[in-house]
C-alpha positions as CSV (number, residue, x, y, z in Angstrom):
1,X,195.7,120.4,148.0
2,X,196.3,124.2,148.0
3,X,192.6,125.0,147.5
4,X,191.7,122.6,150.4
5,X,194.2,124.2,152.7
6,X,193.2,127.7,151.8
7,X,189.5,126.9,152.3
8,X,190.2,125.2,155.7
9,X,192.1,128.2,157.0
10,X,189.5,130.7,155.6
11,X,186.5,128.9,157.2
12,X,188.4,128.4,160.5
13,X,189.1,132.1,160.7
14,X,185.5,132.9,159.8
15,X,184.1,130.6,162.4
16,X,186.4,132.1,165.1
17,X,185.7,135.7,164.3
18,X,182.0,134.9,163.9
19,X,181.8,133.3,167.3
20,X,183.5,136.3,168.9
21,X,181.0,138.7,167.3
22,X,178.0,136.5,167.9
23,X,178.6,136.3,171.6
24,X,177.9,140.1,171.9
25,X,174.5,139.9,170.2
26,X,171.0,139.7,171.7
27,X,169.3,136.3,171.7
28,X,167.1,137.0,168.7
29,X,164.4,134.5,167.7
30,X,164.2,131.1,169.5
31,X,162.1,128.0,169.1
32,X,159.1,129.6,171.0
33,X,158.8,132.7,168.8
34,X,160.1,131.6,165.4
35,X,158.7,134.0,162.7
36,X,155.8,132.8,160.5
37,X,157.0,135.1,157.6
38,X,159.7,133.5,155.4
39,X,161.7,136.8,154.9
40,X,161.9,137.5,158.6
41,X,163.4,134.1,159.6
42,X,167.0,133.6,160.7
43,X,169.1,131.7,158.1
44,X,170.2,129.1,160.7
45,X,168.0,127.2,163.2
46,X,167.7,128.3,166.8
47,X,169.5,126.5,169.6
48,X,167.7,123.2,170.3
49,X,165.7,123.3,167.1
50,X,165.6,120.4,164.7
51,X,164.7,121.6,161.2
52,X,163.8,119.5,158.1
53,X,164.3,121.5,154.9
54,X,165.6,121.5,151.4
55,X,164.3,120.2,148.0
56,X,162.4,117.4,149.7
57,X,160.8,115.9,146.5
58,X,162.7,116.2,143.3
59,X,161.2,115.1,140.0
60,X,163.1,115.3,136.7
61,X,160.9,116.7,133.8
62,X,163.6,117.1,131.2
63,X,162.9,116.4,127.6
64,X,163.4,112.7,126.8
65,X,163.8,111.7,130.5
66,X,160.7,112.9,132.3
67,X,160.1,111.3,135.7
68,X,163.6,109.7,135.6
69,X,164.6,110.0,138.4
70,X,162.2,110.9,141.2
71,X,163.7,111.2,144.7
72,X,163.3,112.4,148.2
73,X,166.2,114.5,149.3
74,X,165.5,116.2,152.7
75,X,168.2,118.0,154.8
76,X,168.2,117.7,158.6
77,X,169.7,120.5,160.7
78,X,170.0,120.9,164.5
79,X,170.9,123.9,166.5
80,X,173.5,122.5,168.9
81,X,174.2,125.9,170.5
82,X,173.5,129.5,169.9
83,X,174.7,130.3,166.4
84,X,176.1,126.8,165.7
85,X,174.2,124.3,163.6
86,X,175.1,120.8,162.3
87,X,173.3,119.1,159.5
88,X,172.8,115.9,157.4
89,X,172.3,116.8,153.7
90,X,171.3,115.1,150.4
91,X,171.5,116.0,146.8
92,X,169.5,112.9,145.5
93,X,168.6,111.1,148.7
94,X,166.2,108.2,148.4
95,X,165.7,107.4,144.7
96,X,162.5,105.6,143.6
97,X,162.7,104.9,139.9
98,X,165.5,102.3,139.8
99,X,168.6,102.0,137.6
100,X,166.6,102.2,134.4
101,X,164.9,105.3,135.7
102,X,168.0,107.4,136.4
103,X,169.0,106.1,139.9
104,X,172.5,104.9,140.6
105,X,171.1,103.1,143.7
106,X,168.1,103.5,146.0
107,X,170.3,105.5,148.4
108,X,173.7,106.7,147.1
109,X,174.7,110.1,148.6
110,X,175.0,111.9,152.0
111,X,176.8,114.9,153.4
112,X,177.5,116.6,156.7
113,X,177.5,120.4,157.1
114,X,178.5,122.8,159.9
115,X,177.0,126.3,159.9
116,X,178.3,129.2,162.1
117,X,176.3,132.4,162.3
118,X,178.5,135.5,161.8
119,X,175.7,138.0,161.7
120,X,172.5,136.6,163.1
121,X,170.1,139.5,163.2
122,X,168.9,142.5,161.3
123,X,168.3,143.2,157.7
124,X,171.6,141.4,156.7
125,X,172.5,138.0,158.0
126,X,175.6,135.9,157.2
127,X,176.7,132.4,158.2
128,X,179.9,130.5,157.3
129,X,179.5,126.9,156.2
130,X,181.8,123.9,155.8
131,X,181.4,120.2,155.4
132,X,182.0,117.0,153.6
133,X,179.9,115.1,151.0
134,X,179.8,111.6,149.6
135,X,178.2,112.3,146.2
136,X,178.4,108.6,145.3
137,X,179.0,105.8,147.8
138,X,178.9,103.2,145.0
139,X,181.3,102.7,142.1
140,X,182.6,105.3,141.2
141,X,183.2,106.5,144.8
142,X,183.0,110.3,144.8
143,X,183.8,112.4,147.9
144,X,184.8,116.0,148.6
145,X,184.7,119.1,150.8
146,X,182.4,122.1,150.7
147,X,183.1,125.6,151.9
148,X,181.0,128.7,151.6
149,X,178.4,131.1,153.1
150,X,174.7,131.6,153.6
151,X,173.5,135.2,153.4
152,X,170.2,137.1,153.4
153,X,169.5,140.7,152.6
154,X,166.0,141.8,153.6
155,X,164.4,145.0,152.3
156,X,160.9,145.3,153.5
157,X,158.9,142.4,152.2
158,X,161.8,141.3,149.9
159,X,164.6,138.9,150.8
160,X,167.6,138.1,148.6
161,X,169.3,134.8,149.6
162,X,172.7,133.8,148.3
163,X,174.6,130.6,149.1
164,X,178.0,130.7,147.4
165,X,180.0,127.4,147.9
166,X,183.2,125.9,146.6
167,X,183.4,122.1,146.2
168,X,186.9,120.5,146.2
169,X,187.0,116.8,145.3
170,X,189.0,114.3,147.3
171,X,188.0,111.1,145.5
172,X,186.4,110.4,142.2
173,X,187.7,113.7,140.6
174,X,187.2,112.3,137.1
175,X,183.5,111.9,137.9
176,X,183.0,115.2,139.7
177,X,185.0,118.3,138.9
178,X,185.8,121.1,141.4
179,X,182.9,123.5,141.4
180,X,181.9,127.1,142.3
181,X,178.2,127.1,143.0
182,X,176.2,130.4,143.7
183,X,172.5,129.9,144.0
184,X,170.5,133.1,144.4
185,X,166.8,133.4,145.4
186,X,164.7,136.5,145.5
187,X,161.5,136.1,147.6
188,X,158.6,138.4,148.2
189,X,156.3,138.0,151.2
190,X,152.7,138.3,149.8
191,X,151.2,138.0,153.2
192,X,152.1,136.7,156.6
193,X,152.0,133.0,155.5
194,X,152.7,133.1,151.7
195,X,155.9,134.0,149.8
196,X,156.7,133.7,146.1
197,X,160.1,133.9,144.5
198,X,162.5,133.6,141.6
199,X,165.5,131.2,141.8
200,X,168.6,131.5,139.7
201,X,172.4,131.7,140.1
202,X,175.4,130.1,138.5
203,X,177.4,126.9,138.8
204,X,180.8,126.7,137.1
205,X,183.7,124.2,136.9
206,X,186.7,125.9,138.5
207,X,189.1,124.8,135.9
208,X,186.9,126.2,133.1
209,X,184.4,128.7,134.5
210,X,183.8,130.5,131.2
211,X,183.3,127.4,129.2
212,X,181.5,125.0,131.5
213,X,178.8,126.6,133.5
214,X,175.1,126.4,134.3
215,X,172.6,129.2,134.9
216,X,169.2,127.9,136.2
217,X,166.0,129.8,136.4
218,X,162.9,128.9,138.4
219,X,159.7,130.1,140.0
220,X,158.8,129.1,143.6
221,X,156.1,129.5,146.2
222,X,156.0,128.7,149.9
223,X,153.1,128.5,152.3
224,X,153.6,128.5,156.1
225,X,150.9,126.4,157.8
226,X,152.2,127.7,161.1
227,X,155.5,128.4,162.8
228,X,156.5,124.7,162.6
229,X,155.3,123.5,159.2
230,X,155.8,124.8,155.6
231,X,154.8,123.5,152.2
232,X,156.3,124.8,148.9
233,X,157.0,124.0,145.3
234,X,159.3,125.2,142.5
235,X,159.5,124.7,138.7
236,X,163.0,125.1,137.3
237,X,164.8,125.3,134.0
238,X,168.0,123.6,135.2
239,X,170.3,125.4,132.7
240,X,168.4,128.2,131.0
241,X,171.4,130.4,130.0
242,X,174.7,128.6,130.7
243,X,176.9,126.8,128.3
244,X,174.7,124.6,126.0
245,X,171.7,126.2,127.8
246,X,168.1,126.0,126.8
247,X,164.6,124.9,128.0
248,X,165.0,121.1,127.7
249,X,166.4,120.6,131.2
250,X,163.4,120.9,133.6
251,X,162.7,120.0,137.2
252,X,159.8,120.0,139.7
253,X,160.6,120.4,143.3
254,X,158.2,119.9,146.2
255,X,159.3,121.3,149.6
256,X,158.3,120.4,153.1
257,X,159.7,122.2,156.2
258,X,159.3,121.0,159.8
259,X,160.7,122.6,162.9
260,X,160.7,120.8,166.3
């Protein structure tokens, strides 16, 4: 339980210090003037905004198991107050291809996440995150806690997003090990409505970070129809350079963003 207690104290301190700092900032962007450009957007939704985001459509294209599974996995976040956001998240979500097609069940995972903006404006943004996830509600039951950060560094038309997170298992630890996950995206704003990017990072088992890790690589594009609606896609190699890496693990992701 030591990692759990440490993470709880760390996130509580981050949330408190962030709320004190955020109270002194200007309002920044709101629902009525949300940026069209991807790289200029805040990393958390504005107060009163409902945002649908994430890897909405996920399609496995790996060697020997193409199209198994196919799922819809949207995330829903709401700005409950200035700088504070609560969300409902999915890794797999609604799975369409059945047990024989890689689905444990039609719906088998859900999570909740709290985001607190620590630095909400300017060329560098930072938010602390914490939450709980049920990675499997069926047998085996798998549940755990997540703690981490969202960050964005913007330099002109380029934005570097990092989302480091630690997962600590509470149930089903034999099925899901404790993880350190650090996704990193680099996006370039081609024009006001279109951005292209590279997705990579590292995911490692905490007990064996050098021997059990994954390093994905992907190419992505996003098109903003307007300030409220986005469409995007990504093609990924799910473990290009990690342990036992190669090009056999592949995934197509379709993205849909909606802000109300």
